[in-house]
C-alpha positions in Angstrom: -123.2 57.2 -283.0 -125.4 56.8 -279.8 -128.5 58.8 -279.3 -129.4 60.2 -275.9 -132.8 61.3 -274.7 -132.7 64.2 -272.3 -134.8 66.3 -270.1 -133.3 69.7 -269.0 -134.1 73.1 -267.6 -133.8 75.9 -270.2 -132.5 79.4 -269.3 -136.0 80.7 -268.9 -136.8 78.0 -266.3 -139.0 75.8 -268.5 -138.4 72.0 -268.9 -137.5 70.8 -272.4 -137.2 67.2 -273.8 -135.1 66.3 -276.7 -132.4 64.1 -278.2 -128.6 64.5 -278.6 -126.3 62.5 -280.8 -122.9 62.2 -279.2 -120.0 59.6 -278.9 -120.5 59.3 -275.1 -122.2 60.7 -272.1 -119.4 63.2 -271.4 -119.8 64.7 -274.9 -123.6 64.7 -274.5 -123.2 66.8 -271.3 -120.8 69.2 -273.1 -123.4 69.7 -275.9 -126.1 70.4 -273.3 -123.9 72.9 -271.5 -123.1 74.7 -274.8 -126.9 75.1 -275.3 -127.2 76.5 -271.8 -129.3 73.5 -270.6 -129.2 72.2 -267.1 -129.6 68.4 -267.3 -132.4 66.7 -265.4 -132.3 63.4 -267.1 -129.9 61.9 -269.7 -130.4 58.3 -270.9 -128.8 56.5 -273.8 -131.3 54.9 -276.2 -131.6 51.2 -275.3 -130.0 51.8 -271.8 -131.6 50.5 -268.7 -129.8 52.8 -266.3 -131.7 55.0 -263.9 -132.3 58.7 -264.3 -129.7 61.0 -265.9 -127.0 63.3 -264.5 -125.6 66.7 -264.8 -123.0 69.0 -263.3 -123.7 72.2 -261.5 -122.3 74.8 -259.2 -123.7 77.3 -256.7 -125.3 77.3 -253.3 -128.0 74.9 -252.4 -131.5 76.2 -251.6 -132.7 72.9 -250.2 -130.4 72.4 -247.2 -132.1 70.8 -244.2 -131.8 72.8 -241.1 -131.3 70.1 -238.6 -127.6 69.5 -239.1 -125.8 66.4 -240.2 -125.0 63.3 -238.3 -121.8 61.4 -238.3 -121.2 58.8 -241.0 -121.6 55.2 -239.9 -118.5 53.5 -238.5 -118.3 50.5 -240.8 -117.7 50.6 -244.5 -120.5 49.6 -246.8 -120.2 46.0 -248.0 -121.5 46.8 -251.4 -124.6 48.0 -253.2 -126.8 45.2 -252.1 -130.5 45.7 -251.3 -133.0 43.3 -249.9 -134.2 40.6 -252.2 -130.9 40.3 -254.1 -131.4 43.6 -255.9 -128.7 46.2 -256.2 -128.3 49.9 -256.6 -125.4 50.1 -259.1 -122.6 52.6 -259.0 -123.9 54.1 -262.2 -127.4 54.6 -260.6 -125.7 56.3 -257.6 -123.6 58.6 -259.8 -126.7 59.6 -261.9 -128.6 60.3 -258.7 -125.7 62.5 -257.4 -125.3 64.5 -260.6 -129.0 65.1 -261.0 -129.5 66.1 -257.3 -126.6 68.6 -257.7 -128.2 70.1 -260.8 -131.6 70.5 -259.3 -130.3 72.1 -256.1 -128.2 74.5 -258.1 -131.2 75.5 -260.2 -133.0 76.5 -256.9 -135.2 73.5 -256.5 -135.9 72.7 -252.8 -134.3 69.6 -251.5 -137.6 67.7 -250.8 -139.0 68.5 -254.2 -135.7 67.5 -255.9 -135.8 64.1 -254.2 -139.4 63.7 -255.4 -138.3 64.3 -258.9 -135.5 61.9 -258.5 -137.5 58.9 -257.3 -140.2 59.6 -259.9 -137.7 59.9 -262.8 -135.8 56.7 -261.8 -136.3 53.9 -264.3 -135.1 51.0 -262.0 -137.5 50.0 -259.3 -134.7 49.5 -256.8 -133.4 53.0 -257.3 -136.9 54.4 -257.1 -137.5 52.7 -253.8 -134.2 53.8 -252.3 -134.5 57.4 -253.4 -138.1 57.5 -251.9 -136.7 56.2 -248.6 -134.2 59.1 -248.5 -137.0 61.6 -249.4 -139.3 60.3 -246.6 -136.5 60.6 -244.0 -135.7 64.2 -245.1 -139.4 65.2 -244.9 -139.5 63.7 -241.4 -136.8 66.1 -240.3 -133.5 64.3 -240.9 -130.6 66.0 -242.6 -129.7 64.6 -246.0 -126.5 63.1 -244.7 -128.3 61.4 -241.8 -131.0 60.1 -244.2 -128.3 58.6 -246.4 -126.5 57.2 -243.4 -129.5 55.0 -242.7 -128.7 53.0 -245.9 -125.0 52.2 -245.7 -125.4 49.4 -248.3 -126.2 52.2 -250.8 -124.3 55.2 -249.6 -120.7 54.5 -248.5 -119.1 56.2 -245.6 -117.1 58.6 -247.7 -120.1 59.6 -249.7 -122.1 60.4 -246.5 -119.2 62.3 -245.0 -118.9 64.5 -248.0 -122.6 65.2 -248.0 -122.3 66.1 -244.3 -119.5 68.5 -245.1 -121.5 70.2 -247.9 -124.6 70.6 -245.7 -122.5 72.0 -242.8 -120.8 74.5 -245.1 -124.0 75.4 -247.1 -122.7 74.3 -250.5 -124.4 70.9 -250.8 -124.9 71.2 -254.6 -121.2 71.9 -255.2 -120.1 69.0 -253.1 -122.6 66.7 -254.8 -121.2 67.7 -258.2 -117.7 67.0 -256.9 -118.8 63.6 -255.6 -120.1 62.6 -259.0 -116.9 63.6 -260.7 -114.9 61.7 -258.1 -117.1 58.6 -258.6 -116.6 58.8 -262.3 -112.8 59.0 -262.0 -112.7 56.3 -259.3 -114.8 54.0 -261.5 -112.5 54.7 -264.5 -109.3 53.8 -262.6 -110.9 50.7 -261.0 -112.0 49.6 -264.5 -108.4 49.9 -265.7 -107.2 47.8 -262.8 -109.8 45.1 -263.6 -109.0 45.2 -267.3 -105.3 44.7 -266.6 -106.0 41.7 -264.4 -108.5 40.1 -266.7 -106.1 38.5 -269.2 -103.7 37.0 -266.6 -106.7 35.6 -264.8 -108.0 33.9 -267.9 -104.6 32.4 -268.6 -104.4 31.1 -265.0 -107.9 29.5 -265.3 -106.9 27.9 -268.6 -103.7 26.6 -267.1 -105.5 24.9 -264.2 -108.0 23.4 -266.6 -105.4 21.9 -268.9 -103.4 20.6 -265.9 -106.6 19.0 -264.4 -107.4 17.4 -267.8 -103.9 15.9 -268.1 -103.9 14.5 -264.6 -107.4 13.1 -264.8 -107.7 11.8 -268.4 -104.4 11.8 -270.1 -101.9 10.3 -267.6 -104.1 7.2 -266.6 -103.8 5.9 -270.2 -100.0 5.9 -270.0 -100.1 4.4 -266.5 -102.0 1.4 -267.8 -99.3 0.8 -270.5 -96.5 1.0 -268.0 -98.2 -1.4 -265.5 -98.6 -4.0 -268.2 -94.9 -4.2 -268.8 -94.0 -4.0 -265.1 -91.3 -1.4 -265.9 -89.5 0.5 -263.2 -90.6 4.1 -263.7 -88.2 7.2 -263.3 -88.7 9.4 -260.3 -90.4 12.2 -262.3 -92.9 9.8 -263.8 -93.7 8.3 -260.4 -94.4 11.8 -259.0 -96.7 12.7 -261.9 -98.5 9.4 -261.7 -98.9 9.8 -257.9 -100.4 13.3 -258.4 -102.8 11.9 -261.0 -103.9 9.2 -258.6 -104.4 11.7 -255.8 -106.5 14.0 -258.0 -108.7 11.1 -259.3 -109.1 9.5 -255.8 -109.4 12.6 -253.6 -110.4 15.3 -256.1 -113.8 15.9 -254.5 -112.2 16.2 -251.1 -109.6 18.5 -252.4 -112.3 20.7 -254.0 -114.3 20.7 -250.8 -111.2 21.7 -248.9 -110.5 24.6 -251.2 -114.1 25.8 -250.8 -113.9 25.6 -247.0 -110.5 27.3 -247.1 -111.8 30.2 -249.2 -114.8 30.6 -246.9 -112.6 30.7 -243.8 -110.1 33.1 -245.5 -113.0 35.4 -246.5 -114.4 35.3 -242.9 -110.9 36.1 -241.5 -110.4 39.0 -244.0 -113.7 40.6 -242.9 -112.6 40.7 -239.3 -110.6 43.9 -238.3 -107.5 41.9 -237.3 -107.5 39.8 -240.4 -108.1 42.8 -242.7 -105.3 44.7 -241.0 -102.9 41.8 -241.3 -103.7 41.2 -244.9 -103.4 44.9 -245.9 -100.0 45.1 -244.1 -98.8 42.0 -246.0 -100.0 43.4 -249.3 -98.0 46.6 -248.8 -94.8 44.5 -248.2 -95.2 42.5 -251.5 -92.4 44.0 -253.7 -94.4 44.7 -256.9 -98.0 44.8 -255.7 -97.4 46.9 -252.6 -96.2 49.9 -254.7 -99.2 49.8 -256.9 -101.6 49.6 -254.0 -99.9 52.6 -252.3 -100.0 54.7 -255.6 -103.7 53.8 -256.0 -104.4 55.0 -252.4 -102.3 58.2 -253.0 -104.3 59.0 -256.1 -107.6 58.5 -254.3 -106.5 60.5 -251.3 -105.1 63.5 -253.3 -108.1 63.7 -255.6 -110.6 63.5 -252.7 -108.7 66.1 -250.6 -108.2 68.4 -253.6 -111.9 68.1 -254.6 -113.1 68.9 -251.0 -110.8 71.9 -250.6 -111.8 73.2 -254.0 -115.5 73.0 -252.9 -114.7 75.1 -249.8 -114.5 72.4 -247.1 -112.1 73.3 -244.2 -108.8 71.5 -244.2 -109.4 69.4 -241.1 -112.8 68.2 -242.2 -111.5 67.5 -245.7 -108.6 65.5 -244.3 -111.0 63.4 -242.1 -113.1 62.6 -245.1 -110.3 62.0 -247.6 -108.5 59.5 -245.3 -111.6 57.3 -245.4 -111.2 57.0 -249.2 -107.7 55.4 -248.9 -109.1 51.9 -248.4 -106.0 50.4 -246.7 -106.3 50.6 -242.9 -102.5 50.7 -242.3 -102.3 53.8 -244.5 -105.4 55.3 -242.9 -103.8 55.0 -239.5 -100.7 56.7 -240.8 -102.6 59.6 -242.3 -104.7 59.9 -239.0 -101.5 60.6 -237.1 -100.6 63.3 -239.6 -104.1 64.8 -239.2 -103.4 65.1 -235.5 -100.3 67.1 -236.3 -102.3 69.5 -238.5 -104.8 70.0 -235.7 -101.8 71.1 -233.5 -101.0 73.8 -236.0 -98.3 72.2 -238.2 -98.3 72.6 -242.0 -99.8 69.8 -244.1 -96.6 68.8 -246.0 -94.4 68.2 -242.9 -97.3 66.5 -241.1 -97.6 63.9 -243.9 -93.8 63.2 -244.0 -94.1 60.4 -241.5 -96.3 58.4 -243.9 -93.5 57.7 -246.5 -95.1 54.6 -247.8 -97.9 56.8 -249.2 -96.1 60.1 -249.8 -92.7 60.3 -251.6 -90.3 63.2 -251.0 -91.2 64.9 -254.3 -95.0 64.7 -253.5 -94.4 66.1 -250.0 -92.4 69.0 -251.5 -95.1 69.8 -254.1 -97.7 69.8 -251.3 -95.6 72.1 -249.1 -95.0 74.6 -252.0 -98.7 74.5 -253.0 -99.8 75.1 -249.4 -97.5 78.1 -249.1 -98.7 79.6 -252.4 -102.4 79.0 -251.6 -103.2 76.6 -254.5 -103.2 73.4 -252.5 -106.5 72.1 -254.0 -105.3 72.5 -257.6 -102.0 70.9 -256.9 -103.5 67.9 -255.1 -105.8 67.3 -258.1 -102.8 67.6 -260.4 -100.8 65.1 -258.3 -103.7 62.7 -258.5 -103.9 63.0 -262.2 -100.2 62.4 -262.7 -100.2 59.5 -260.2 -103.2 57.9 -262.1 -101.3 58.2 -265.4 -98.2 56.6 -263.8 -100.3 53.9 -262.3 -101.9 53.2 -265.7 -98.5 52.8 -267.3 -97.3 50.6 -264.5 -100.3 48.4 -264.9 -99.8 48.0 -268.6 -96.1 47.2 -268.1 -97.0 44.6 -265.4 -99.6 43.0 -267.7 -97.1 43.0 -270.6 -94.6 41.1 -268.3 -97.2 38.8 -266.7 -98.5 37.5 -270.0 -95.2 35.8 -271.2 -94.4 34.7 -267.7 -97.7 32.9 -267.3 -97.4 31.4 -270.8 -93.9 30.2 -269.8 -95.3 28.7 -266.6 -98.0 26.9 -268.5 -95.4 25.6 -271.0 -93.2 24.4 -268.1 -96.1 22.5 -266.4 -97.3 20.8 -269.6 -93.7 20.2 -270.8 -92.7 18.6 -267.5 -95.7 16.3 -267.7 -95.0 15.4 -271.3 -91.3 14.7 -270.6 -92.2 12.7 -267.5 -94.6 10.4 -269.5 -92.4 10.1 -272.6 -89.1 9.1 -270.9 -90.3 5.6 -269.9 -91.4 4.9 -273.4 -87.7 4.9 -274.6 -86.9 2.2 -272.1 -89.9 0.0 -272.9 -88.0 -1.7 -275.8 -85.6 -3.2 -273.3 -88.5 -4.9 -271.5 -90.0 -6.0 -274.9 -86.7 -7.8 -275.8 
């Protein structure tokens, strides 16, 4: 069972170091909470991750008094940092949990940031947290300081911090951000795991096909040319494909690379991204999965913010940024305008039927009337994530035999196309 080294605040305010044996980080946190310890640092033995994490609630005593600036307009391209180094999602989650815990314990914001950058194990994280600390000391709000580093702090992250600073519950929002990050990472991991095996099969199929076209078929082609036999149409097509791959393979590969580069450049542009996302939503099987994934993120984010005390309009403006698909973001933005005019949330979201089904809208309406909208949104997100997980498993279960069948068809067609002429060679031999 893994061992975790921890540093935590005890009930009397002193700092204690120790070890915990637990199956995972979540269980280690539970053990610390049962001992009434507030985590400052939690690192698994042999792990290179940055400082630890912890959950907390309460009002922040370290809020900067200058207000918060708006989040940057463009989404963060990743976690890249100069020199090829990266602040990983795990580092950012640990930073968020620990900052929440320190603020809830009454540590001033500037001092909490000093602790964070001193406790960070990774140099890249230490440098980034120090930059945030220096900006806050210079008079910036925490949200504004984070907004200066969009490659590390995404728009949604900065917007949630801004909402927490404005409302005076920064520590609560930070704890909620960390939980959202953990859940988002979990569901993304499930999607990537579901796509891994079909991707491996596709790569193997392309490798086998290339081997047959480049090395296997030319040997049969030499035999056929010696006899001067008239080849069937299927065989001529296969031989022609083999000749094209061997003669123009490098040009084809270069064309593929250039095509991928141009496609990526087009997808980065606003018009290209919007066109691509609209097309994805219209794909019969994939579009539904994308919409359900966006629904789960939106509902969990909105429920989390409302539970932390963020006003509905502010929470909607932040939650819509978490959807990811610009077509759906625009649809939700129209619904937000209706809420601003005084309409209820459920009817306002009814125009975006791609994202919200009739049953989900009814649940949101009932929950809004009963005053438990935040709880119902989180529950809808959990149910949607469970359904999405089952759909992904089903899709993978269907994709595996289909891809194996496709590989068999390709190889079988090549085999038949090269074997058919062999049966007619005896006529030429006679």
